[in-house]
Structure formats: structure tokens, C-alpha cells
Legacy VTK file of the C-alpha trace (Angstrom):
# vtk DataFile Version 3.0
C-alpha trace
ASCII
DATASET POLYDATA
POINTS 437 float
0.025 -0.168 0.062
0.966 3.739 -0.180
1.875 4.695 3.101
2.610 8.031 4.299
1.559 9.344 1.030
1.321 13.233 0.991
3.199 15.639 2.880
3.774 18.807 1.660
5.826 21.722 2.522
7.749 24.885 1.184
10.793 24.432 -0.129
13.391 26.760 -1.783
13.311 27.434 -5.260
16.106 25.688 -6.773
16.637 22.467 -8.047
19.991 20.454 -7.853
21.310 20.491 -12.184
21.594 16.612 -11.834
18.136 16.113 -11.385
16.840 16.810 -14.176
18.113 13.938 -16.003
15.363 12.088 -13.709
11.826 13.055 -14.270
9.791 16.317 -16.194
11.075 19.295 -17.141
9.098 21.761 -19.226
10.027 24.788 -21.187
7.371 27.122 -21.759
8.142 30.581 -23.000
10.148 32.421 -20.132
8.848 30.026 -17.632
10.330 26.473 -16.589
8.364 23.766 -14.831
9.845 20.642 -13.185
8.606 17.777 -10.955
11.685 15.644 -9.700
12.522 12.899 -7.255
15.367 13.560 -5.226
17.285 10.464 -6.485
18.481 10.765 -10.213
18.228 7.153 -11.041
14.600 6.797 -9.515
15.343 3.733 -7.503
14.822 3.369 -3.788
14.184 0.338 -1.360
10.840 -0.719 0.231
9.838 1.586 2.670
12.256 4.537 2.114
10.675 7.879 1.646
10.941 9.913 -1.635
10.437 13.381 -2.055
9.252 14.792 -5.425
10.066 18.476 -5.582
7.666 20.500 -7.864
9.257 24.153 -9.188
7.636 26.576 -11.448
9.922 29.369 -11.963
11.188 31.698 -14.833
14.150 30.881 -16.892
16.451 32.822 -14.406
15.304 30.361 -11.805
13.370 33.088 -9.952
10.302 32.531 -8.264
7.112 33.252 -9.658
5.004 33.631 -6.638
2.689 31.222 -4.870
1.081 28.780 -7.078
-1.961 26.558 -6.454
-1.153 22.772 -7.350
-2.909 19.353 -7.226
-0.942 16.508 -6.184
-1.504 12.639 -6.837
0.337 9.937 -5.659
-0.451 6.424 -6.660
1.061 2.633 -7.534
1.733 3.551 -10.849
-1.825 5.207 -11.608
-3.647 2.565 -10.328
-6.936 4.313 -9.677
-7.850 2.408 -5.858
-5.188 3.890 -4.390
-4.882 7.382 -5.405
-4.936 9.598 -2.907
-5.170 13.673 -3.366
-4.218 16.775 -1.790
-4.633 20.671 -3.156
-1.910 22.763 -1.574
0.114 26.023 -2.492
3.449 26.038 -3.824
5.412 28.757 -1.677
7.083 30.853 -4.152
7.000 28.461 -7.142
7.832 25.533 -5.269
6.889 22.603 -3.039
7.731 19.029 -1.787
5.635 16.310 -2.277
6.688 13.181 -0.007
5.870 9.760 -0.672
6.745 5.818 -0.104
5.812 2.428 -0.802
6.193 -0.415 1.677
5.946 -3.545 -1.312
8.078 -3.344 -4.244
6.208 -1.415 -7.065
6.470 2.080 -8.633
5.306 5.131 -6.973
3.941 7.601 -9.384
3.232 11.400 -8.754
1.441 13.898 -10.679
1.357 17.464 -10.067
-1.336 19.762 -11.724
-1.498 23.679 -11.901
-2.367 26.402 -13.997
0.641 28.128 -15.857
1.787 31.380 -15.670
1.683 32.111 -19.231
-2.159 31.872 -20.160
-3.556 30.156 -17.577
-4.131 26.856 -18.919
-4.188 23.459 -16.453
-0.590 21.751 -16.859
0.309 18.085 -15.652
3.678 17.065 -14.773
4.400 13.525 -14.160
7.230 11.513 -12.038
8.326 8.123 -10.984
9.817 6.722 -8.456
10.630 2.676 -8.293
10.775 0.696 -4.982
12.398 -2.400 -5.202
11.075 -2.970 -8.810
12.907 -5.968 -9.534
10.565 -7.811 -6.923
7.395 -7.288 -8.811
6.246 -10.564 -9.363
3.879 -11.549 -12.136
0.348 -11.011 -11.281
-1.247 -14.664 -12.462
0.254 -17.702 -13.714
0.774 -18.728 -17.255
-2.141 -20.715 -18.522
-1.751 -24.438 -18.511
-3.104 -24.693 -22.171
-0.841 -21.521 -23.386
1.573 -23.693 -24.932
-0.625 -26.009 -26.466
-2.983 -22.521 -27.825
-0.266 -21.350 -29.648
1.116 -24.914 -31.293
-2.269 -24.888 -32.813
-1.875 -21.497 -34.388
1.673 -22.141 -36.089
0.020 -25.092 -37.470
-2.859 -22.971 -38.974
-0.694 -20.808 -40.188
1.970 -23.564 -41.534
-0.438 -24.268 -43.700
-1.103 -21.004 -45.612
1.516 -21.012 -48.455
3.760 -17.780 -48.163
3.563 -16.827 -52.033
6.465 -14.242 -51.244
5.892 -11.156 -53.804
9.292 -9.051 -53.940
8.784 -5.972 -55.777
11.786 -3.411 -56.226
11.988 -0.070 -54.757
14.226 3.015 -55.429
15.040 5.199 -52.590
17.746 8.196 -52.846
19.305 7.203 -49.154
19.872 3.797 -49.886
22.861 4.056 -52.175
24.483 0.092 -52.250
21.387 -1.442 -51.052
18.827 -3.394 -52.535
14.999 -2.545 -51.068
12.130 -4.200 -52.133
8.298 -3.873 -50.947
7.164 -7.347 -49.530
4.018 -8.801 -49.736
3.026 -12.283 -48.630
-0.356 -14.514 -47.528
-0.792 -14.921 -44.021
-3.719 -15.721 -41.630
-6.927 -13.781 -42.194
-4.779 -11.306 -44.624
-1.665 -10.250 -45.766
2.254 -9.689 -44.278
3.248 -6.114 -45.920
6.688 -4.530 -45.281
10.083 -3.355 -46.695
12.991 -5.711 -46.903
16.380 -4.199 -47.549
20.318 -5.585 -47.798
23.414 -4.681 -49.300
23.967 -5.243 -52.896
25.843 -8.009 -53.598
25.273 -9.751 -50.445
26.508 -13.432 -50.811
24.042 -16.534 -49.868
24.045 -17.204 -45.944
26.076 -14.142 -45.318
24.266 -11.635 -43.502
22.451 -11.726 -40.254
18.738 -10.615 -39.867
16.463 -7.930 -38.254
12.976 -7.943 -37.906
11.590 -4.517 -36.627
8.143 -4.357 -35.777
5.408 -1.409 -35.467
3.731 0.460 -32.221
0.441 1.013 -32.490
-1.323 2.957 -35.125
-2.860 2.712 -38.628
0.007 3.411 -41.571
2.618 2.048 -44.140
5.850 0.002 -43.410
8.728 2.038 -43.058
12.313 2.008 -45.233
14.204 4.459 -42.698
14.814 1.287 -40.235
15.535 -1.644 -43.022
17.880 0.951 -44.584
20.100 1.460 -41.302
20.361 -2.104 -40.741
21.161 -2.873 -44.204
23.715 -0.117 -43.928
25.141 -1.709 -41.315
25.393 -5.533 -42.410
22.039 -6.673 -42.254
19.122 -7.967 -43.912
16.330 -6.011 -42.589
12.567 -6.619 -42.748
9.955 -3.873 -41.454
6.111 -4.440 -41.507
3.209 -3.064 -40.833
0.716 -4.449 -38.316
-2.164 -4.435 -40.368
-0.907 -6.248 -43.559
-1.687 -2.597 -45.360
-0.060 -1.502 -48.580
2.409 0.512 -48.548
3.150 4.098 -49.796
-0.401 5.103 -50.248
-1.542 8.392 -49.564
-1.532 9.865 -46.195
-5.663 9.855 -46.519
-5.801 6.166 -47.307
-4.440 5.088 -43.604
-6.462 8.162 -41.929
-9.907 7.039 -43.857
-8.952 3.391 -41.813
-7.562 4.696 -38.921
-11.003 6.583 -38.247
-12.830 3.917 -39.826
-12.456 0.023 -40.063
-9.469 0.136 -37.634
-10.968 2.737 -35.110
-10.702 1.494 -31.889
-8.993 -1.983 -33.030
-6.816 -2.863 -30.152
-9.932 -2.800 -27.783
-12.502 -5.066 -30.135
-13.175 -8.777 -29.471
-10.888 -8.737 -26.328
-13.532 -11.089 -24.835
-12.534 -13.720 -27.199
-8.675 -14.943 -27.760
-9.879 -15.976 -31.298
-11.045 -13.147 -32.760
-9.124 -10.576 -30.993
-6.874 -8.671 -33.402
-3.310 -9.374 -31.568
-4.125 -13.229 -32.456
-3.952 -12.113 -36.123
-1.203 -9.812 -35.520
1.125 -12.583 -33.873
0.558 -14.708 -36.790
1.491 -11.786 -39.270
4.760 -11.780 -37.063
5.314 -15.513 -37.319
5.069 -15.201 -41.227
7.246 -12.157 -41.244
9.897 -14.328 -39.599
9.222 -17.098 -42.424
9.589 -14.663 -45.396
12.654 -13.182 -43.725
14.341 -16.513 -43.120
13.500 -17.873 -46.368
15.761 -15.207 -48.362
19.212 -16.706 -49.227
21.547 -13.741 -47.771
20.404 -14.477 -44.364
23.007 -16.524 -42.412
20.796 -19.111 -40.834
22.523 -18.055 -37.396
21.542 -14.602 -36.398
17.816 -13.283 -36.016
17.214 -10.184 -34.024
13.566 -8.684 -33.296
12.849 -5.524 -31.870
10.301 -2.918 -31.591
8.720 -0.182 -29.425
5.271 -0.622 -27.340
3.108 -2.309 -29.395
6.118 -3.330 -31.316
7.732 -4.344 -28.003
4.851 -6.980 -27.071
5.206 -8.323 -30.613
9.083 -8.637 -29.905
8.399 -10.625 -26.785
5.980 -12.589 -28.581
8.267 -13.315 -31.653
11.326 -14.483 -29.045
8.473 -16.720 -27.268
6.740 -18.475 -30.644
9.729 -18.626 -32.998
12.978 -20.747 -31.590
14.928 -18.607 -34.461
14.994 -15.564 -32.877
18.666 -15.376 -31.309
18.454 -11.832 -29.503
15.184 -9.637 -28.671
15.203 -6.058 -27.688
11.633 -5.094 -26.516
11.405 -1.544 -25.817
8.672 -0.096 -23.518
6.629 -3.001 -24.340
2.563 -2.854 -24.297
0.418 -5.821 -24.114
1.569 -6.982 -20.488
-0.081 -8.062 -17.454
-3.485 -7.685 -18.420
-4.071 -9.775 -14.974
-2.549 -7.066 -12.846
-6.140 -6.102 -11.958
-6.680 -9.396 -10.227
-4.046 -8.096 -7.269
-5.393 -4.654 -7.313
-2.287 -3.555 -10.176
-2.498 -1.519 -12.989
-2.792 -3.494 -16.398
-0.839 -3.093 -19.532
-1.921 -1.431 -22.916
-4.494 -1.388 -24.755
-6.250 -1.676 -21.179
-8.177 -4.652 -21.821
-10.174 -4.402 -18.082
-8.528 -2.127 -15.843
-9.899 -1.354 -12.214
-12.922 0.857 -11.937
-13.191 2.834 -9.080
-14.775 0.091 -7.069
-12.138 -2.484 -7.945
-14.028 -4.109 -10.279
-12.991 -5.446 -13.832
-14.584 -7.815 -16.169
-12.779 -11.344 -15.997
-14.260 -13.061 -19.182
-12.133 -10.315 -21.229
-9.028 -10.747 -18.775
-9.144 -14.274 -18.785
-8.694 -14.359 -22.671
-6.357 -11.950 -22.601
-3.957 -13.944 -20.859
-3.125 -15.743 -24.434
-1.484 -12.903 -25.782
-0.391 -11.280 -22.749
3.586 -10.503 -23.085
4.020 -11.518 -19.768
3.065 -14.986 -20.574
5.090 -15.126 -23.672
8.352 -14.074 -21.686
8.091 -17.592 -19.728
8.467 -19.136 -23.047
11.916 -16.912 -24.236
14.960 -19.230 -24.493
17.131 -16.274 -25.985
18.866 -13.357 -24.412
16.478 -10.542 -24.416
16.478 -6.844 -23.098
13.532 -4.807 -22.056
13.314 -0.821 -21.979
11.464 0.621 -19.248
10.391 4.422 -18.955
9.465 5.097 -14.923
6.927 7.901 -15.992
5.615 5.610 -18.829
1.750 6.290 -18.263
0.850 4.517 -21.690
2.999 0.957 -20.839
3.104 1.475 -16.938
6.544 0.294 -15.853
4.799 -2.108 -13.072
3.619 -4.488 -16.408
7.289 -4.137 -17.888
8.513 -5.547 -14.455
6.120 -8.106 -14.177
7.264 -9.072 -17.538
10.725 -8.936 -16.775
10.214 -11.533 -13.366
8.959 -14.226 -16.112
11.782 -14.097 -18.261
14.258 -17.136 -17.494
16.518 -16.466 -20.132
19.682 -13.833 -20.440
18.122 -10.960 -19.635
18.461 -7.174 -19.192
16.222 -4.317 -18.100
17.227 -0.655 -18.759
15.393 1.652 -16.630
14.700 5.267 -17.973
13.900 7.501 -15.016
13.759 10.378 -17.415
10.984 9.124 -19.909
6.977 8.879 -20.224
6.415 6.298 -23.191
9.434 7.005 -25.582
13.025 5.770 -25.698
15.975 7.897 -24.835
18.843 8.617 -27.183
21.131 6.857 -24.441
19.033 3.895 -24.308
18.671 3.058 -28.002
22.440 3.567 -28.115
23.018 0.858 -25.720
20.230 -1.437 -27.357
21.885 -0.874 -30.563
25.193 -1.817 -29.431
23.824 -5.009 -27.989
22.193 -5.801 -31.116
25.533 -5.685 -33.203
27.313 -7.396 -30.205
24.972 -10.398 -30.327
26.043 -10.997 -34.192
29.473 -10.489 -34.022
LINES 1 438
437 0 1 2 3 4 5 6 7 8 9 10 11 12 13 14 15 16 17 18 19 20 21 22 23 24 25 26 27 28 29 30 31 32 33 34 35 36 37 38 39 40 41 42 43 44 45 46 47 48 49 50 51 52 53 54 55 56 57 58 59 60 61 62 63 64 65 66 67 68 69 70 71 72 73 74 75 76 77 78 79 80 81 82 83 84 85 86 87 88 89 90 91 92 93 94 95 96 97 98 99 100 101 102 103 104 105 106 107 108 109 110 111 112 113 114 115 116 117 118 119 120 121 122 123 124 125 126 127 128 129 130 131 132 133 134 135 136 137 138 139 140 141 142 143 144 145 146 147 148 149 150 151 152 153 154 155 156 157 158 159 160 161 162 163 164 165 166 167 168 169 170 171 172 173 174 175 176 177 178 179 180 181 182 183 184 185 186 187 188 189 190 191 192 193 194 195 196 197 198 199 200 201 202 203 204 205 206 207 208 209 210 211 212 213 214 215 216 217 218 219 220 221 222 223 224 225 226 227 228 229 230 231 232 233 234 235 236 237 238 239 240 241 242 243 244 245 246 247 248 249 250 251 252 253 254 255 256 257 258 259 260 261 262 263 264 265 266 267 268 269 270 271 272 273 274 275 276 277 278 279 280 281 282 283 284 285 286 287 288 289 290 291 292 293 294 295 296 297 298 299 300 301 302 303 304 305 306 307 308 309 310 311 312 313 314 315 316 317 318 319 320 321 322 323 324 325 326 327 328 329 330 331 332 333 334 335 336 337 338 339 340 341 342 343 344 345 346 347 348 349 350 351 352 353 354 355 356 357 358 359 360 361 362 363 364 365 366 367 368 369 370 371 372 373 374 375 376 377 378 379 380 381 382 383 384 385 386 387 388 389 390 391 392 393 394 395 396 397 398 399 400 401 402 403 404 405 406 407 408 409 410 411 412 413 414 415 416 417 418 419 420 421 422 423 424 425 426 427 428 429 430 431 432 433 434 435 436
């Protein structure tokens, strides 16, 4: 439980520069706002006190007067544990104190009216209390493996019928690029493939890049980058849509047929979009590994958010995957509601204000939950997690990390919401290059 949640006190209007790396700092014209925990790495032991400092000042570091604000501390945003208070930031500064007496993430939000225009502004900060002790919220279903064996059999009976169409890109000198179309379960695989010109058979490691949530074309930037670095690379879009269409084509689908796609049919594991997505994911691996340039030894999968969830599924469902990097993964820990915790995107059945949830949706979602996929991964796996992430809450990433029984690494990003820092990206890219040496 959250204990001693809020203790507000006036504080001097300065912030140690090292802390600016940790939470949220916003520049707004001649003003600067920040909400920062008192440890730069955002890490605490259970029962320790964490102090979040709210500062509202001009760019010269001068106080702006007393500012009214509302503060909320919660266990990673889980509604039943939120506590609120309203107070005054004396001379534009205040301290919000809190603690957790169990492993978890303490989320702090502070809302105030901006001195520039009077509009409401909310800052978010996060602190992790012994996060490596966060456990999975529920066991893997007993028939999880057999369910996915059945799906793989269904997919194997669908011929690939791969079609490669050459594509010309001005930034791809020395590369071959192709639009890739192939048949898969309930639709098409659609992507872009790239590799160095003249690559010999069995000479290149492979990498598959998976998309985050949304509706759009496959992208050439990722495969071009990896091909320039000696890979055969495939980027595919989540919906099997044709590539390179006008923006309006994808926007009409986003607001029409594919509107709210993540939350449709979540009460049926056989009708939910993510079953189809994981089948498309496995077909992408089939197509990539069927290319003669693949060395037959190294296959990396990576992606962020929805793509991070796909990365976990790929590593769990296909033993050809040799290295996985799941950035800020979605589709994880749907059963957190069973033990009063936050659930992962796409919030299949979050707890309501009375602590209730949809049991049918929760049960069905276990079969495409990245937390359960993690239990079947054998290859080295890296997960990045933003301690301020409100889309894919850090609790869900740590619960997933706990289920990994392979060589594993987690990279917390205390200064990050739902994005990946340059530092984390550079670190994971180096790991990818090292994995194929």
C-alpha cells in the first residue's frame, strides 16, 4: 500500500542540475516547470521516503509567487490507491513526499495553472521501489503453449506466396530494397526488405522491426539503417496494409474500419486483433528467414510499445530468434487487475473506481499477454522501461521481466514517459551489434 502518501512543504526555489535527468522538465516561453524525485536514478528500497520536488520558475531561476496545485500519488496510476491533495507551492516550489512499503512504482502527478496563459498543466514523475521484486500477477495458463502450437499449425498450412517488388530510395545507395507482400492468416504480410547489394548467400544476420500502435505503411528508414550496418532487414506494418499509399488512405482506415482496433473482441482470444497480429509476426519471420542472404544463425527482433509486445511474442513463439530488444513493451500484465495493480496497454479491463473488472476479457487476454510470452523465451532479451510511462506502465514491464528465464537485461529510463531515450537506444543498438559478431 501507499503509506504516508502526501506531506507538502514549502521549499527553496532551486533544483540540483543532476536531477534534471530524472523526471519532467518543461520549458514554456520564459518559464520552466519541473517535477523531480530526490534521486537521479529514481530507485528506492521498500519503506524509504521519496521526495518529489515541484518547481515553477522563470528561466532565470527566479520564483514566480505562490502557485496553487493538486498532487496525486498512486501505485503506478492504479485508481483504487490514488490519494489527492490541494496545496500552495510557496514561491513556486513545493515538496511532495511519499513511500511504498512493497515493491512497485510510485507515480506522482502535479497539476497547476501555467503563469503564461492560465491553462492547466500536469507534470508526471516516477520512483521505483525494489522493482526487480515485482512479480507476475498470475501464472501462465496451462494450455498456453498448446494454444499457440495450434496457431502455428494453422499458419504453416497457408502458403507464403512471397512477392518482392524493387523499390528505389535516394538514401539507399549500395542497398537493395523491396516491397514485400506475402499471404498469412486473415490477410497479408506487407513490409519493406533491405540488404547490401551483392550480398552472398548465407552471409548476413537478420533483423525484424515491429511497429508500435497505429495505422500506416511499413517504413524504409529502419531496414535502410540496418542494411547499411550489414544486416538483411525487414520492417512490416501491423495491419498488412499496402505500402506507400497517400496519407488519406491510412487516415480513413484509422477513423473507420480500424478505429479502436486494439480493444475490439478482447473477450475472445480467437477473434482479437492480436491473435492475427502474432500470426502476421510469425509469417514475417518465415519470409525473412527464407531469403538466401540470411546467415541461418542470427535473427534479431526489436520494436517499441506495440512493437515491444510483438518482440516478446516473436522470441517466445519462434526459436530462430536469437536476440530480442523490447522497448517500453505493450500488451503486458493484463491480469494485474486480479491483484489490484495497473494493467498494460491496451487496458483490456482496468480496475474501475470500485475495484471491479471484466473477468471474461481478462481471462481471454492471458493468451496474448507478453508477460506470459516471456516465460517461453530462451534467447537473450532486453527490455527498456520508462519510469514515467503512463501508456505502458513500468509495473507491467517489470512483471514481464520477472517471467524471463533467459539471459536478461532491463534498462530503466527514469526521465522517460512513453518513449526511448537516445542513451538507451544507443546502448541497445550496441547490444544488437554485439549479438551478431
